[in-house]
C-alpha positions in Angstrom: 90.6 11.6 -2.8 87.7 13.5 -4.3 84.0 13.3 -3.3 80.8 14.3 -5.1 78.1 15.4 -2.6 74.5 15.1 -3.9 71.7 17.3 -2.5 68.1 16.9 -3.7 65.8 19.9 -3.1 62.1 20.2 -3.3 60.6 23.4 -1.7 63.1 23.4 1.2 63.9 27.0 1.1 64.3 27.2 4.9 67.1 24.7 4.9 69.2 25.1 1.7 71.4 28.1 2.6 72.4 26.9 6.0 73.1 23.4 4.7 75.3 24.6 1.8 77.2 27.1 4.0 78.1 24.3 6.4 79.4 22.1 3.6 81.4 24.9 2.0 83.4 25.6 5.1 84.6 22.0 5.6 88.2 21.4 6.7 88.4 18.9 3.8 87.8 20.8 0.5 88.4 18.3 -2.2 84.7 17.9 -3.2 82.0 19.1 -5.6 78.3 19.6 -4.7 75.7 18.4 -7.2 72.5 20.3 -6.3 69.4 18.8 -7.9 66.2 20.8 -7.8 63.0 18.8 -8.2 60.8 21.6 -9.8 60.5 23.6 -6.6 57.8 26.3 -6.5 59.1 28.3 -3.4 61.9 30.1 -5.3 64.4 28.0 -3.3 66.5 27.4 -6.4 66.7 31.1 -7.3 67.9 31.8 -3.8 70.6 29.2 -4.1 71.7 30.5 -7.4 71.9 34.1 -6.2 73.6 33.3 -2.9 76.2 30.9 -4.3 76.7 32.3 -7.8 80.5 32.4 -7.4 80.7 28.7 -6.4 78.4 27.8 -9.3 80.6 29.7 -11.7 83.7 27.9 -10.4 82.0 24.5 -10.7 82.2 23.9 -6.9 78.4 23.6 -7.1 76.7 22.0 -10.1 73.0 22.8 -10.6 70.6 20.3 -12.1 67.1 21.6 -12.8 63.9 19.5 -13.4 60.7 20.9 -14.9 58.5 18.3 -13.3 58.6 16.7 -9.8 59.7 13.1 -10.3 60.2 12.5 -6.5 63.3 11.6 -4.5 64.7 8.4 -6.0 64.6 9.4 -9.7 66.5 12.6 -9.0 69.1 11.1 -6.7 69.8 8.6 -9.5 70.1 11.6 -11.9 72.4 13.5 -9.6 74.7 10.5 -9.2 75.0 10.2 -12.9 76.4 13.7 -13.0 79.0 13.0 -10.3 82.5 12.6 -11.7 84.4 11.5 -8.6 85.2 8.1 -7.1 83.2 8.5 -3.9 79.6 9.7 -3.7 78.1 11.2 -0.6 74.2 11.4 -0.5 73.1 14.1 1.8 69.8 15.5 2.8 69.5 19.2 2.5 67.6 19.5 5.8 70.9 19.1 7.7 73.9 21.1 8.8 77.3 19.6 9.3 80.2 20.6 11.5 83.5 21.6 9.9 85.2 18.2 10.5 82.2 16.1 9.2 83.7 15.2 5.8 87.3 14.9 7.1 86.3 12.2 9.6 84.7 10.1 6.9 87.6 10.6 4.5 90.1 9.7 7.3 88.5 6.3 7.8 88.3 5.5 4.1 91.9 6.4 3.6 92.9 4.4 6.7 91.1 1.2 5.6 90.9 0.5 1.9 88.3 -2.2 2.5 85.9 0.4 3.8 83.6 1.1 0.9 80.5 2.4 2.6 80.2 4.7 5.6 77.8 7.1 7.3 77.7 9.6 10.1 75.9 9.8 13.5 72.6 11.6 13.1 71.8 14.1 15.8 68.1 14.5 15.5 67.1 18.1 16.1 64.4 17.2 18.5 66.5 14.7 20.6 70.0 16.1 20.0 70.9 16.4 23.7 69.7 12.9 24.5 71.8 11.4 21.7 74.9 13.4 22.7 74.4 12.2 26.3 74.2 8.6 25.2 77.3 9.0 23.0 79.5 10.6 25.7 78.5 8.0 28.2 79.8 5.4 25.7 76.3 4.0 25.1 75.4 5.2 21.7 71.8 5.1 20.4 71.9 4.5 16.6 69.4 3.8 13.9 69.0 0.1 13.1 66.4 -1.8 11.2 64.2 -4.8 10.9 61.9 -5.8 8.2 58.8 -4.1 9.5 60.2 -0.8 10.5 63.2 1.3 11.7 64.3 1.1 15.3 67.2 2.4 17.5 69.7 0.2 19.3 72.2 0.8 22.0 75.8 0.1 21.4 78.1 -0.6 24.3 81.7 0.4 24.6 82.8 -3.2 24.0 81.2 -3.2 20.6 82.9 0.0 19.5 86.3 -0.5 17.8 88.5 2.5 17.0 85.5 4.9 16.7 83.8 2.9 14.0 81.1 0.2 14.2 79.3 -2.2 11.8 75.6 -1.6 11.2 72.9 -3.0 9.0 71.4 0.2 7.8 72.4 3.3 6.0 70.8 6.4 7.6 69.6 8.1 4.5 70.4 11.7 5.4 74.1 11.1 5.1 75.9 8.2 3.3 79.2 7.9 1.5 80.1 5.0 -0.8 82.5 4.0 -3.5 80.8 4.5 -6.8 81.8 1.1 -8.3 80.1 -1.1 -5.7 76.6 -0.2 -6.8 75.2 -0.8 -10.3 72.3 1.6 -9.8 71.1 3.4 -6.7 67.3 3.2 -6.3 64.3 1.7 -8.0 62.7 4.7 -9.4 59.1 3.4 -8.8 59.8 3.7 -5.1 59.5 7.5 -5.5 60.4 8.1 -1.8 60.7 6.3 1.6 62.5 3.0 2.4 64.8 3.3 -0.6 67.7 3.6 1.9 66.8 0.2 3.2 66.7 -1.3 -0.3 70.2 0.1 -0.9 71.5 -1.1 2.5 70.2 -4.6 1.8 71.7 -4.7 -1.7 75.1 -3.7 -0.3 74.9 -6.4 2.4 73.9 -9.0 -0.2 77.0 -8.2 -2.2 79.1 -9.0 0.8 80.1 -5.4 1.6 79.7 -4.0 5.1 78.1 -0.7 6.2 80.1 1.2 8.7 79.2 4.1 11.1 81.9 6.7 12.0 81.5 7.7 15.6 83.4 11.0 15.1 81.4 12.3 12.1 78.1 14.1 13.0 75.2 15.4 11.1 72.5 17.7 12.6 69.2 16.7 11.1 65.6 18.1 11.2 64.3 14.6 11.5 62.0 13.5 8.7 60.6 17.0 8.3 59.2 16.2 4.9 57.2 13.2 6.0 56.1 13.5 9.6 54.9 17.1 9.5 52.5 16.4 6.6 51.5 12.7 6.4 49.5 12.8 3.2 47.8 9.9 1.6 50.5 9.6 -1.2 53.3 9.7 1.4 51.8 7.0 3.6 51.0 4.8 0.6 54.6 5.1 -0.6 55.9 4.4 2.9 53.8 1.2 3.3 54.1 -0.1 -0.2 57.9 0.2 -0.2 58.0 -1.6 3.1 56.1 -4.4 1.6 58.3 -4.5 -1.5 61.5 -4.7 0.6 60.0 -7.4 2.7 59.2 -9.5 -0.3 62.4 -8.8 -2.2 64.8 -9.8 0.6 63.2 -12.9 2.0 63.2 -16.5 0.7 59.8 -18.0 -0.2 59.9 -20.1 2.9 60.6 -17.1 5.1 57.8 -15.2 3.4 55.3 -17.9 4.2 56.3 -18.0 7.8 56.8 -14.2 8.4 54.1 -12.7 6.3 51.4 -13.1 9.0 53.7 -11.3 11.4 54.2 -8.5 8.9 50.5 -8.0 8.5 50.0 -8.1 12.3 52.6 -5.4 12.7 50.8 -3.1 10.5 47.5 -3.7 12.2 48.9 -2.9 15.6 50.9 0.0 14.3 47.7 1.5 12.8 45.9 1.1 16.1 48.6 2.7 18.3 50.2 5.3 16.2 48.5 8.6 15.6 51.2 10.3 13.6 51.2 8.8 10.2 49.5 5.5 10.0 46.0 5.2 8.5 44.4 1.8 8.0 42.6 2.8 4.8 45.8 4.3 3.4 47.6 1.0 4.1 45.0 -1.0 2.3 45.4 1.4 -0.7 49.2 0.8 -0.5 48.5 -2.9 -1.3 46.7 -1.9 -4.5 49.6 0.4 -5.4 52.0 -2.6 -4.8 50.0 -4.7 -7.2 50.2 -2.0 -9.8 54.1 -2.3 -9.7 54.2 -6.1 -9.4 56.0 -6.5 -12.7 58.7 -4.1 -11.6 59.0 -6.0 -8.3 59.5 -9.3 -10.2 62.3 -7.8 -12.4 63.9 -6.3 -9.3 63.8 -9.7 -7.6 65.6 -11.3 -10.5 68.3 -8.6 -10.2 68.7 -9.3 -6.4 69.0 -13.0 -6.9 71.7 -12.4 -9.5 73.9 -10.2 -7.3 73.3 -12.2 -4.1 76.6 -13.4 -2.5 75.2 -14.4 0.9 72.6 -17.1 1.8 69.2 -16.2 3.1 69.6 -17.2 6.7 73.0 -15.5 7.1 71.5 -12.4 5.6 68.4 -12.5 7.8 70.5 -12.9 11.0 71.5 -9.3 10.6 68.1 -8.1 11.5 65.7 -8.0 14.4 62.1 -9.3 14.2 60.7 -7.8 17.4 57.2 -6.8 16.4 56.3 -3.6 18.1 59.3 -2.2 20.0 59.8 1.0 18.1 59.7 4.7 18.9 56.7 5.4 16.8 54.2 3.7 19.1 53.3 6.9 21.0 49.7 6.3 22.1 48.4 4.3 25.1 51.6 4.1 27.0 49.8 2.6 30.0 48.8 -0.3 27.7 52.1 -0.6 25.9 54.6 -2.3 28.1 52.7 -5.4 29.2 50.9 -5.8 25.9 54.0 -5.6 23.8 55.8 -8.1 26.0 52.9 -10.6 25.5 52.9 -10.0 21.7 56.6 -10.4 21.3 56.8 -13.4 23.6 54.1 -15.0 21.4 56.2 -14.3 18.4 59.1 -16.1 20.0 56.9 -19.2 20.4 55.8 -18.8 16.7 59.5 -18.8 15.7 60.3 -21.9 17.6 57.3 -23.7 16.2 58.4 -23.0 12.6 62.1 -23.6 13.5 63.5 -20.3 12.4 65.8 -19.8 15.3 68.6 -18.6 13.1 66.7 -15.4 12.6 67.8 -12.8 15.1 65.2 -11.8 17.7 
């Protein structure tokens, strides 16, 4: 079984060599690397070409160069088009992987032919020891999602079956899938951020499951490109794409009921989060959304055409807790009691509108 591994680079000179070296020494060697450079200005592409000239000459590594920066989604789509193998692995280049990383994913796919989409445990660089401790105590903290943001959830031993578990989200920095299940990867007007949630939801709507291998690990410099430099454009993309996903994957009835909660979430998150949320930038994200409203309409038609699961069953995969996420880092003295009051109010709101089928 052969795998094409796609890496997209933009000025990540500090990560590329370490990442590529860790891939090239894998126990499982039946793969190619498609390295896509998004018009880097830090000589990172030159460094890769000089360091790995032998692998490039042998076609173990394919280089795709771009003369303009068209952001993350466009060049991932471009990279996948150049992949020739049955399975595609999308991997961030701000990671390193242990020698058995790919073998563990391959083993599961070969063992279970119904397994068409799988990803690895992400060991966040800043919390690696904490995550390992949770894992080895058979309480695993993994990334999950709801429609306002990304959260983590704890998985108990009873929920783990043969070192693999069903999830509702692809963790973007490492994901392997069978090429034929997806018509296209990402809407290119997303540019970056929340495109992995779009892809996860499309796969779920097509009645495929997402699986997490508990023996395959990736060491990740968590969201380095976003959190260290939260610029206006990045925050706008982040918020706009959240809004697009929210609208795309809810029924009209759900939108009417849940939209006030979505807005409330962003207000509270703007007040309590000092890392990346700016109220003015969020308002500007709404105008950016309106600019792409025609694209959103066409995308909604596509989603309705491929949908094989009804709205309520789809929504039951997700949590709608408003503010219980790891990004709320300010005012901890205020947080616990206030969040309980807010979330309990939302439970009442759900009961009033009779949307109990939605997971809370």
